[in-house]
Structure formats: C-alpha cells, structure tokens
Backbone as JSON, one array per atom type, in Angstrom:
{
  "sequence": "MKAIFIVYNQAYNQEIVEILEGMGQRGYTVWEEIGGRGSVDGEPHLGNHAWPTQNHALITVVENDLAPRVMQELRKTDAANEKLGLRAYVLPVEDAL",
  "N": [[61.41, 114.98, 154.99], [60.15, 112.18, 156.81], [60.8, 108.98, 158.23], [58.75, 106.51, 159.55], [59.02, 103.97, 161.72], [57.39, 101.17, 162.73], [56.66, 98.8, 165.16], [54.69, 96.11, 166.09], [52.15, 94.18, 167.81], [50.73, 91.43, 166.14], [47.96, 91.5, 166.13], [47.24, 94.12, 165.75], [47.47, 94.65, 163.04], [45.6, 95.38, 160.86], [44.52, 97.7, 161.95], [46.69, 99.48, 162.16], [47.32, 99.91, 159.46], [44.91, 101.09, 158.66], [45.02, 103.5, 160.1], [47.13, 104.83, 158.77], [46.14, 104.91, 156.09], [43.83, 106.39, 156.53], [44.87, 108.87, 156.9], [45.69, 109.55, 154.47], [48.05, 108.39, 153.66], [49.61, 106.42, 151.5], [51.79, 104.69, 150.81], [53.77, 102.03, 152.13], [55.8, 99.54, 153.78], [55.65, 96.21, 154.9], [56.75, 93.89, 157.33], [56.16, 90.63, 158.2], [55.41, 88.22, 160.8], [57.53, 88.35, 162.79], [59.73, 88.03, 165.54], [60.07, 89.05, 169.01], [60.83, 90.9, 172.01], [59.68, 93.13, 174.37], [61.36, 96.0, 175.81], [60.61, 96.95, 178.28], [58.22, 95.86, 179.6], [55.64, 93.32, 179.41], [54.71, 90.43, 177.43], [56.86, 88.11, 175.67], [56.9, 87.93, 172.09], [57.17, 85.47, 170.18], [56.37, 83.47, 168.45], [56.33, 80.73, 169.0], [55.62, 77.56, 170.7], [55.47, 78.19, 173.42], [55.31, 80.98, 173.52], [53.2, 82.1, 171.55], [52.28, 84.36, 170.11], [53.03, 86.79, 167.57], [54.98, 89.48, 166.17], [54.53, 92.22, 163.88], [56.12, 94.42, 161.58], [56.37, 97.7, 160.27], [57.24, 100.11, 157.87], [57.07, 103.45, 156.89], [57.29, 106.32, 154.81], [56.86, 109.67, 155.31], [55.58, 113.04, 154.84], [57.04, 115.77, 156.63], [55.18, 117.18, 158.28], [53.16, 115.33, 158.68], [54.1, 113.29, 160.29], [53.95, 113.83, 163.21], [51.17, 113.67, 163.57], [50.56, 111.03, 162.85], [52.01, 109.7, 164.84], [50.61, 110.57, 167.1], [48.13, 109.27, 166.75], [49.0, 106.62, 166.88], [49.89, 106.53, 169.52], [47.44, 106.8, 170.86], [46.24, 104.4, 170.07], [47.98, 102.53, 171.23], [47.62, 103.18, 173.95], [45.03, 102.34, 174.36], [45.18, 99.6, 174.6], [47.58, 98.56, 176.11], [48.9, 96.17, 176.72], [49.13, 94.65, 174.41], [51.26, 95.57, 172.84], [53.12, 97.93, 171.16], [55.33, 99.83, 169.36], [56.9, 102.76, 168.12], [58.99, 104.67, 165.97], [60.36, 107.7, 164.91], [62.28, 108.71, 162.25], [64.83, 110.64, 160.6], [64.74, 111.24, 157.08], [67.2, 111.42, 154.89], [67.72, 111.24, 152.2], [66.13, 110.04, 149.24], [64.94, 107.67, 146.84]],
  "CA": [[60.63, 113.77, 155.09], [60.42, 111.36, 157.98], [60.44, 107.57, 158.19], [58.17, 106.03, 160.8], [59.19, 102.53, 161.84], [56.41, 100.73, 163.72], [56.69, 97.38, 165.52], [53.43, 95.95, 166.8], [51.51, 92.87, 167.9], [50.03, 91.1, 164.9], [46.54, 91.84, 166.26], [47.06, 95.51, 165.3], [47.84, 94.81, 161.64], [44.64, 96.15, 160.09], [44.34, 99.0, 162.58], [47.82, 100.33, 161.79], [47.13, 100.27, 158.05], [43.78, 102.02, 158.6], [45.5, 104.81, 160.56], [47.89, 105.44, 157.68], [45.27, 105.19, 154.96], [42.92, 107.44, 156.94], [45.59, 110.14, 156.8], [46.1, 109.72, 153.08], [49.37, 107.81, 153.43], [49.42, 105.22, 150.68], [52.94, 103.79, 150.73], [54.39, 101.44, 153.32], [56.32, 98.19, 153.65], [55.35, 95.43, 156.1], [57.4, 92.61, 157.6], [55.26, 89.82, 159.03], [55.92, 87.08, 161.55], [58.83, 88.6, 163.4], [59.7, 87.84, 166.99], [60.7, 90.08, 169.81], [60.45, 91.06, 173.4], [59.78, 94.54, 174.75], [62.43, 96.34, 176.74], [60.07, 97.4, 179.56], [57.37, 94.82, 180.18], [54.89, 92.6, 178.4], [55.15, 89.08, 177.11], [57.56, 87.95, 174.4], [56.14, 87.55, 170.89], [58.2, 84.67, 169.53], [55.81, 82.55, 167.46], [56.58, 79.32, 169.33], [54.56, 76.96, 171.52], [55.4, 78.87, 174.72], [54.95, 82.38, 173.26], [52.72, 81.96, 170.17], [52.02, 85.62, 169.43], [54.14, 87.34, 166.8], [54.94, 90.89, 165.82], [54.74, 92.69, 162.52], [56.78, 95.72, 161.54], [55.98, 98.48, 159.11], [57.93, 101.39, 157.7], [56.45, 104.35, 155.92], [57.96, 107.62, 154.71], [55.8, 110.68, 155.26], [56.0, 114.44, 154.89], [57.38, 116.17, 157.99], [54.02, 117.6, 159.07], [52.28, 114.19, 158.94], [54.69, 112.4, 161.31], [53.37, 113.98, 164.56], [49.78, 113.21, 163.57], [50.59, 109.57, 162.88], [52.46, 109.29, 166.18], [49.5, 110.82, 168.03], [47.16, 108.18, 166.59], [49.63, 105.41, 167.38], [49.86, 106.61, 170.99], [46.06, 106.49, 171.27], [46.05, 102.97, 169.84], [48.74, 101.82, 172.26], [47.02, 103.43, 175.25], [43.77, 101.61, 174.46], [45.48, 98.22, 174.98], [49.04, 98.57, 176.26], [49.45, 94.82, 176.83], [49.4, 94.06, 173.09], [52.61, 95.96, 172.43], [53.25, 98.77, 169.97], [56.42, 100.8, 169.46], [57.09, 103.5, 166.87], [60.16, 105.52, 165.98], [60.43, 108.61, 163.79], [63.68, 108.86, 161.84], [64.97, 111.55, 159.46], [65.08, 110.7, 155.76], [68.12, 112.38, 154.3], [67.69, 111.11, 150.74], [65.21, 108.98, 148.81], [64.92, 107.4, 145.4]],
  "C": [[61.08, 112.98, 156.3], [60.03, 109.92, 157.7], [59.87, 107.22, 159.56], [58.26, 104.51, 160.77], [58.32, 102.07, 163.0], [56.55, 99.23, 163.91], [55.49, 97.14, 166.42], [52.97, 94.5, 166.82], [50.69, 92.64, 166.64], [48.54, 91.44, 164.95], [46.24, 93.25, 165.78], [47.18, 95.68, 163.79], [46.87, 95.7, 160.87], [44.48, 97.56, 160.65], [45.47, 99.97, 162.21], [47.67, 100.81, 160.35], [45.98, 101.28, 157.91], [44.16, 103.41, 159.1], [46.21, 105.52, 159.43], [46.98, 105.84, 156.52], [44.28, 106.31, 155.28], [43.54, 108.83, 156.88], [46.11, 110.39, 155.39], [47.47, 109.17, 152.75], [49.21, 106.47, 152.72], [50.56, 104.22, 150.8], [53.46, 103.32, 152.06], [54.91, 100.06, 152.95], [56.11, 97.47, 154.97], [56.24, 94.19, 156.13], [56.47, 91.85, 158.53], [56.04, 88.72, 159.74], [57.35, 87.29, 162.04], [58.69, 88.48, 164.92], [60.33, 89.0, 167.71], [60.18, 90.08, 171.23], [60.68, 92.51, 173.77], [60.85, 94.79, 175.79], [61.92, 96.72, 178.13], [59.27, 96.31, 180.25], [56.62, 94.11, 179.06], [55.5, 91.24, 178.11], [55.93, 89.05, 175.8], [56.58, 87.55, 173.28], [57.11, 86.79, 169.99], [57.68, 83.66, 168.51], [56.12, 81.09, 167.74], [55.49, 78.79, 170.25], [54.4, 77.67, 172.87], [54.89, 80.31, 174.57], [54.45, 82.47, 171.81], [52.47, 83.27, 169.41], [53.25, 86.08, 168.67], [53.93, 88.83, 166.58], [54.94, 91.05, 164.31], [55.5, 94.0, 162.65], [56.4, 96.4, 160.23], [56.84, 99.72, 159.07], [57.2, 102.18, 156.63], [57.23, 105.66, 155.94], [56.89, 108.66, 154.45], [56.41, 112.08, 155.2], [56.19, 114.83, 156.37], [56.16, 116.49, 158.84], [53.07, 116.45, 159.39], [52.81, 113.32, 160.08], [54.1, 112.6, 162.71], [51.92, 113.51, 164.64], [49.7, 111.7, 163.61], [50.99, 109.09, 164.27], [51.36, 109.5, 167.22], [48.47, 109.69, 167.96], [47.72, 106.85, 167.1], [49.65, 105.38, 168.9], [48.46, 106.3, 171.52], [45.79, 105.0, 171.15], [46.76, 102.16, 170.92], [48.09, 101.98, 173.63], [45.73, 102.64, 175.45], [43.99, 100.15, 174.88], [46.99, 98.04, 175.06], [49.65, 97.18, 176.3], [49.76, 94.18, 175.47], [50.82, 94.37, 172.64], [52.62, 96.71, 171.12], [54.37, 99.77, 170.25], [56.57, 101.48, 168.1], [58.24, 104.47, 167.04], [60.14, 106.4, 164.73], [61.91, 108.9, 163.51], [63.76, 109.85, 160.68], [65.29, 110.79, 158.18], [65.95, 111.76, 155.07], [68.11, 112.37, 152.79], [66.74, 109.98, 150.39], [65.25, 108.85, 147.31], [63.52, 106.98, 145.02]]
}
C-alpha cells in the first residue's frame, strides 16, 4: 500500500476529491486552512491580508497499482494551472490499522 500526501491551493479542493472518487478511492483525510510557500516559485499561501490564499492538504492510502494513476491525474491538474500550486508525495505504508 502507498500513502499519497497532497498539498494544494484551496481552489483545487473539489477537483482533488473528484480525482480520487473517480478512481474508486473512498477514504481520505483533509486538513484545511494551512499556510505555506513553495520551494521553487509561486506566491505564498498564508491566509493573511498580504497573502490571502490558503492551502489544503489531503492524505489517502491506496493500493500500490493505484498510486501511479492518481499521480498522473494530479500532474495533469497541476500542468493545467501551475500558478495555483499543487504538490504530491507517494510514501510507503509499512503497516496499517
């Protein structure tokens, strides 16, 4: 199993969920209203008067064969509007309850 940790501009919230649900992935956890700044470029998302946009983060645990498909869809989403900001990381799940 693999965990996919996704950090994204709040504008992507519904789109990210639709990607997962469209692939039959039901379970996920979302953190809302988190701040951050990308390591390469783009504007900070800090939720204040100067930088009002915020990020959300989501983690989902998927079967090994689903992870590359999810990442492919996330790459397409990011490429369509790179300025919004979207990062995703695939991590091994060694044990689960």
